[in-house]
N, CA, C and O atoms as a GROMACS GRO file, in nm:
protein
  296
    1MET      N    1   3.306   1.538  -0.705
    1MET     CA    2   3.353   1.661  -0.747
    1MET      C    3   3.344   1.757  -0.627
    1MET      O    4   3.242   1.760  -0.559
    2THR      N    5   3.449   1.834  -0.601
    2THR     CA    6   3.454   1.923  -0.486
    2THR      C    7   3.400   2.059  -0.519
    2THR      O    8   3.415   2.104  -0.633
    3ASP      N    9   3.339   2.127  -0.425
    3ASP     CA   10   3.284   2.254  -0.445
    3ASP      C   11   3.386   2.361  -0.398
    3ASP      O   12   3.413   2.371  -0.279
    4THR      N   13   3.442   2.439  -0.489
    4THR     CA   14   3.540   2.539  -0.451
    4THR      C   15   3.478   2.677  -0.427
    4THR      O   16   3.550   2.772  -0.398
    5THR      N   17   3.351   2.687  -0.438
    5THR     CA   18   3.282   2.815  -0.410
    5THR      C   19   3.267   2.840  -0.263
    5THR      O   20   3.231   2.951  -0.226
    6SER      N   21   3.293   2.745  -0.178
    6SER     CA   22   3.278   2.761  -0.034
    6SER      C   23   3.408   2.798   0.032
    6SER      O   24   3.428   2.770   0.150
    7ASP      N   25   3.500   2.862  -0.043
    7ASP     CA   26   3.624   2.910   0.018
    7ASP      C   27   3.592   3.016   0.117
    7ASP      O   28   3.491   3.085   0.105
    8PRO      N   29   3.686   3.034   0.225
    8PRO     CA   30   3.656   3.134   0.321
    8PRO      C   31   3.666   3.275   0.259
    8PRO      O   32   3.746   3.296   0.168
    9PRO      N   33   3.585   3.373   0.307
    9PRO     CA   34   3.589   3.505   0.251
    9PRO      C   35   3.725   3.572   0.268
    9PRO      O   36   3.789   3.559   0.372
   10LEU      N   37   3.767   3.640   0.173
   10LEU     CA   38   3.896   3.710   0.171
   10LEU      C   39   3.879   3.855   0.208
   10LEU      O   40   3.770   3.911   0.190
   11ASP      N   41   3.983   3.916   0.257
   11ASP     CA   42   3.979   4.061   0.286
   11ASP      C   43   3.998   4.141   0.157
   11ASP      O   44   4.051   4.090   0.059
   12THR      N   45   3.955   4.267   0.160
   12THR     CA   46   3.956   4.347   0.038
   12THR      C   47   4.093   4.360  -0.031
   12THR      O   48   4.099   4.347  -0.153
   13PRO      N   49   4.203   4.386   0.044
   13PRO     CA   50   4.333   4.399  -0.028
   13PRO      C   51   4.373   4.264  -0.094
   13PRO      O   52   4.437   4.264  -0.200
   14THR      N   53   4.336   4.152  -0.034
   14THR     CA   54   4.371   4.021  -0.089
   14THR      C   55   4.293   3.998  -0.213
   14THR      O   56   4.346   3.945  -0.311
   15ILE      N   57   4.167   4.037  -0.213
   15ILE     CA   58   4.076   4.018  -0.333
   15ILE      C   59   4.131   4.105  -0.446
   15ILE      O   60   4.145   4.058  -0.559
   16LYS      N   61   4.163   4.233  -0.416
   16LYS     CA   62   4.212   4.321  -0.516
   16LYS      C   63   4.343   4.271  -0.577
   16LYS      O   64   4.361   4.287  -0.697
   17ALA      N   65   4.433   4.213  -0.502
   17ALA     CA   66   4.558   4.162  -0.549
   17ALA      C   67   4.531   4.041  -0.643
   17ALA      O   68   4.586   4.029  -0.752
   18LYS      N   69   4.444   3.954  -0.592
   18LYS     CA   70   4.407   3.835  -0.676
   18LYS      C   71   4.345   3.878  -0.801
   18LYS      O   72   4.376   3.821  -0.906
   19LEU      N   73   4.257   3.979  -0.798
   19LEU     CA   74   4.188   4.029  -0.917
   19LEU      C   75   4.292   4.075  -1.022
   19LEU      O   76   4.285   4.040  -1.140
   20GLU      N   77   4.390   4.153  -0.974
   20GLU     CA   78   4.490   4.203  -1.066
   20GLU      C   79   4.571   4.092  -1.126
   20GLU      O   80   4.604   4.096  -1.244
   21GLU      N   81   4.604   3.993  -1.048
   21GLU     CA   82   4.675   3.874  -1.100
   21GLU      C   83   4.591   3.804  -1.208
   21GLU      O   84   4.644   3.773  -1.315
   22LEU      N   85   4.461   3.778  -1.182
   22LEU     CA   86   4.381   3.708  -1.272
   22LEU      C   87   4.357   3.795  -1.401
   22LEU      O   88   4.350   3.740  -1.511
   23ARG      N   89   4.344   3.927  -1.386
   23ARG     CA   90   4.329   4.010  -1.500
   23ARG      C   91   4.451   4.009  -1.594
   23ARG      O   92   4.440   4.006  -1.716
   24SER      N   93   4.566   4.011  -1.528
   24SER     CA   94   4.688   4.004  -1.606
   24SER      C   95   4.700   3.877  -1.685
   24SER      O   96   4.733   3.878  -1.804
   25GLU      N   97   4.673   3.766  -1.618
   25GLU     CA   98   4.674   3.637  -1.688
   25GLU      C   99   4.572   3.628  -1.800
   25GLU      O  100   4.597   3.567  -1.903
   26HIS      N  101   4.456   3.689  -1.777
   26HIS     CA  102   4.354   3.694  -1.883
   26HIS      C  103   4.400   3.775  -2.003
   26HIS      O  104   4.376   3.732  -2.116
   27ARG      N  105   4.467   3.892  -1.983
   27ARG     CA  106   4.520   3.965  -2.092
   27ARG      C  107   4.629   3.891  -2.165
   27ARG      O  108   4.635   3.893  -2.288
   28ASP      N  109   4.712   3.827  -2.091
   28ASP     CA  110   4.822   3.747  -2.148
   28ASP      C  111   4.765   3.638  -2.236
   28ASP      O  112   4.812   3.619  -2.349
   29LEU      N  113   4.663   3.565  -2.187
   29LEU     CA  114   4.598   3.461  -2.265
   29LEU      C  115   4.536   3.517  -2.393
   29LEU      O  116   4.540   3.452  -2.498
   30ASP      N  117   4.478   3.635  -2.385
   30ASP     CA  118   4.418   3.701  -2.495
   30ASP      C  119   4.523   3.725  -2.607
   30ASP      O  120   4.498   3.703  -2.726
   31GLU      N  121   4.640   3.771  -2.564
   31GLU     CA  122   4.753   3.797  -2.654
   31GLU      C  123   4.800   3.669  -2.723
   31GLU      O  124   4.823   3.663  -2.844
   32VAL      N  125   4.814   3.567  -2.640
   32VAL     CA  126   4.861   3.430  -2.692
   32VAL      C  127   4.760   3.378  -2.795
   32VAL      O  128   4.798   3.322  -2.898
   33ILE      N  129   4.634   3.396  -2.766
   33ILE     CA  130   4.533   3.344  -2.861
   33ILE      C  131   4.541   3.424  -2.992
   33ILE      O  132   4.539   3.366  -3.101
   34ASP      N  133   4.551   3.557  -2.981
   34ASP     CA  134   4.561   3.638  -3.104
   34ASP      C  135   4.683   3.599  -3.186
   34ASP      O  136   4.675   3.589  -3.309
   35ARG      N  137   4.796   3.576  -3.120
   35ARG     CA  138   4.918   3.536  -3.200
   35ARG      C  139   4.903   3.403  -3.260
   35ARG      O  140   4.948   3.379  -3.372
   36LEU      N  141   4.837   3.310  -3.184
   36LEU     CA  142   4.817   3.173  -3.242
   36LEU      C  143   4.728   3.174  -3.368
   36LEU      O  144   4.752   3.102  -3.465
   37VAL      N  145   4.627   3.257  -3.361
   37VAL     CA  146   4.531   3.260  -3.477
   37VAL      C  147   4.594   3.335  -3.599
   37VAL      O  148   4.556   3.310  -3.713
   38GLU      N  149   4.687   3.423  -3.576
   38GLU     CA  150   4.746   3.496  -3.682
   38GLU      C  151   4.824   3.411  -3.779
   38GLU      O  152   4.835   3.444  -3.897
   39LYS      N  153   4.881   3.299  -3.728
   39LYS     CA  154   4.970   3.220  -3.805
   39LYS      C  155   4.917   3.077  -3.836
   39LYS      O  156   4.955   2.979  -3.772
   40PRO      N  157   4.828   3.071  -3.936
   40PRO     CA  158   4.772   2.940  -3.970
   40PRO      C  159   4.878   2.851  -4.040
   40PRO      O  160   4.968   2.907  -4.103
   41PRO      N  161   4.873   2.728  -4.032
   41PRO     CA  162   4.773   2.650  -3.959
   41PRO      C  163   4.804   2.651  -3.810
   41PRO      O  164   4.921   2.650  -3.773
   42PHE      N  165   4.705   2.652  -3.726
   42PHE     CA  166   4.720   2.648  -3.583
   42PHE      C  167   4.650   2.526  -3.522
   42PHE      O  168   4.558   2.469  -3.581
   43ASP      N  169   4.694   2.490  -3.409
   43ASP     CA  170   4.639   2.376  -3.336
   43ASP      C  171   4.505   2.404  -3.273
   43ASP      O  172   4.498   2.466  -3.167
   44GLN      N  173   4.396   2.358  -3.339
   44GLN     CA  174   4.260   2.387  -3.292
   44GLN      C  175   4.238   2.343  -3.144
   44GLN      O  176   4.175   2.413  -3.065
   45LEU      N  177   4.290   2.229  -3.111
   45LEU     CA  178   4.277   2.182  -2.971
   45LEU      C  179   4.343   2.275  -2.871
   45LEU      O  180   4.289   2.303  -2.764
   46GLN      N  181   4.462   2.323  -2.908
   46GLN     CA  182   4.533   2.418  -2.815
   46GLN      C  183   4.456   2.543  -2.802
   46GLN      O  184   4.444   2.597  -2.693
   47LEU      N  185   4.400   2.594  -2.914
   47LEU     CA  186   4.321   2.712  -2.912
   47LEU      C  187   4.194   2.693  -2.821
   47LEU      O  188   4.161   2.782  -2.742
   48GLN      N  189   4.126   2.581  -2.834
   48GLN     CA  190   4.012   2.560  -2.749
   48GLN      C  191   4.051   2.553  -2.600
   48GLN      O  192   3.978   2.604  -2.516
   49ARG      N  193   4.162   2.491  -2.569
   49ARG     CA  194   4.202   2.486  -2.428
   49ARG      C  195   4.240   2.624  -2.375
   49ARG      O  196   4.210   2.654  -2.260
   50LEU      N  197   4.305   2.709  -2.455
   50LEU     CA  198   4.339   2.845  -2.413
   50LEU      C  199   4.213   2.928  -2.395
   50LEU      O  200   4.206   3.009  -2.302
   51LYS      N  201   4.113   2.911  -2.482
   51LYS     CA  202   3.986   2.984  -2.467
   51LYS      C  203   3.909   2.935  -2.344
   51LYS      O  204   3.848   3.016  -2.274
   52LYS      N  205   3.911   2.808  -2.317
   52LYS     CA  206   3.849   2.756  -2.200
   52LYS      C  207   3.909   2.806  -2.071
   52LYS      O  208   3.838   2.837  -1.975
   53ARG      N  209   4.042   2.812  -2.069
   53ARG     CA  210   4.115   2.865  -1.959
   53ARG      C  211   4.079   3.014  -1.935
   53ARG      O  212   4.058   3.059  -1.822
   54LYS      N  213   4.074   3.086  -2.045
   54LYS     CA  214   4.038   3.228  -2.042
   54LYS      C  215   3.897   3.250  -1.986
   54LYS      O  216   3.875   3.341  -1.907
   55LEU      N  217   3.801   3.164  -2.028
   55LEU     CA  218   3.666   3.177  -1.977
   55LEU      C  219   3.665   3.146  -1.822
   55LEU      O  220   3.593   3.211  -1.745
   56GLY      N  221   3.744   3.049  -1.782
   56GLY     CA  222   3.753   3.008  -1.636
   56GLY      C  223   3.808   3.130  -1.556
   56GLY      O  224   3.761   3.160  -1.446
   57LEU      N  225   3.906   3.196  -1.614
   57LEU     CA  226   3.962   3.316  -1.550
   57LEU      C  227   3.856   3.423  -1.533
   57LEU      O  228   3.841   3.481  -1.426
   58LYS      N  229   3.785   3.448  -1.639
   58LYS     CA  230   3.678   3.546  -1.640
   58LYS      C  231   3.574   3.513  -1.527
   58LYS      O  232   3.529   3.602  -1.455
   59ASP      N  233   3.539   3.388  -1.517
   59ASP     CA  234   3.448   3.346  -1.412
   59ASP      C  235   3.500   3.378  -1.274
   59ASP      O  236   3.426   3.424  -1.187
   60GLN      N  237   3.629   3.352  -1.253
   60GLN     CA  238   3.694   3.378  -1.123
   60GLN      C  239   3.696   3.531  -1.098
   60GLN      O  240   3.672   3.577  -0.986
   61ILE      N  241   3.725   3.608  -1.203
   61ILE     CA  242   3.730   3.754  -1.185
   61ILE      C  243   3.585   3.802  -1.142
   61ILE      O  244   3.573   3.878  -1.045
   62ILE      N  245   3.482   3.760  -1.210
   62ILE     CA  246   3.351   3.803  -1.182
   62ILE      C  247   3.310   3.762  -1.040
   62ILE      O  248   3.244   3.838  -0.970
   63ARG      N  249   3.351   3.641  -0.998
   63ARG     CA  250   3.320   3.596  -0.860
   63ARG      C  251   3.390   3.681  -0.758
   63ARG      O  252   3.329   3.715  -0.657
   64LEU      N  253   3.519   3.718  -0.780
   64LEU     CA  254   3.590   3.802  -0.687
   64LEU      C  255   3.533   3.944  -0.683
   64LEU      O  256   3.522   4.004  -0.577
   65GLU      N  257   3.497   3.996  -0.806
   65GLU     CA  258   3.437   4.132  -0.812
   65GLU      C  259   3.314   4.142  -0.730
   65GLU      O  260   3.292   4.241  -0.660
   66SER      N  261   3.232   4.036  -0.738
   66SER     CA  262   3.100   4.034  -0.662
   66SER      C  263   3.127   4.035  -0.508
   66SER      O  264   3.043   4.079  -0.429
   67GLN      N  265   3.246   3.985  -0.469
   67GLN     CA  266   3.272   3.990  -0.322
   67GLN      C  267   3.312   4.130  -0.279
   67GLN      O  268   3.306   4.159  -0.160
   68LEU      N  269   3.353   4.218  -0.370
   68LEU     CA  270   3.383   4.355  -0.337
   68LEU      C  271   3.261   4.442  -0.329
   68LEU      O  272   3.266   4.550  -0.269
   69ILE      N  273   3.152   4.400  -0.387
   69ILE     CA  274   3.026   4.477  -0.383
   69ILE      C  275   2.953   4.449  -0.254
   69ILE      O  276   2.924   4.333  -0.224
   70PRO      N  277   2.922   4.551  -0.175
   70PRO     CA  278   2.858   4.527  -0.048
   70PRO      C  279   2.713   4.477  -0.069
   70PRO      O  280   2.645   4.517  -0.163
   71ASP      N  281   2.669   4.385   0.024
   71ASP     CA  282   2.534   4.338   0.014
   71ASP      C  283   2.437   4.451   0.056
   71ASP      O  284   2.456   4.517   0.158
   72ILE      N  285   2.335   4.469  -0.026
   72ILE     CA  286   2.236   4.567   0.006
   72ILE      C  287   2.104   4.500   0.035
   72ILE      O  288   2.048   4.427  -0.048
   73ILE      N  289   2.054   4.526   0.154
   73ILE     CA  290   1.933   4.463   0.197
   73ILE      C  291   1.816   4.550   0.147
   73ILE      O  292   1.807   4.668   0.178
   74ALA      N  293   1.728   4.487   0.069
   74ALA     CA  294   1.614   4.566   0.017
   74ALA      C  295   1.506   4.576   0.107
   74ALA      O  296   1.404   4.639   0.075
   0.00000   0.00000   0.00000
């Protein structure tokens, strides 16, 4: 298994652009999940995959947001 957390650091404008892209996809997935659940019967496996993808996006968003916060030496 490869470690993707060792990607080279990105500059601030690149991080902000990627964050907006990920947030947009996260919102879109939220809407898709809501529409899917509204109309039973729905595919439980598809719902689980969409939710897992949404959680993965949230993790990426958090990771990028943490790169925007300057390190504070205590």
